[in-house]
C-alpha angles and dihedrals in degrees: 000000000000122000111234128202118235117255114267092207120099119248089250092054092047090049094049092046089057094057115115093237094049104117123203117231116251117243110235132191101217102312096334134084118220117241128188118204136164121222134183113267093240091056090049090052091050092048091048091052091052092047090050091053092050095039095240135130120258091248092050092048092051087051093052093047093048090050091052090049093049090049091049092049093048090049091052090048092052091046093053 
């Protein structure tokens, strides 16, 4: 059986962390949050082709396309 160290948090901190509305802080890399997704190969090929035309990286192109999609969605929500 493993020997465990006692918790260094106070009982009040442990109690507050167990609350349902206690949110964990997001881990960021600089000002960005990492995201892992899987995409179909044909979609990746299409994104790579567009990125090559615009001389961007794949990650940057995906970010641009997502931003455009979010802006379009917000515009349709405002119009409705």
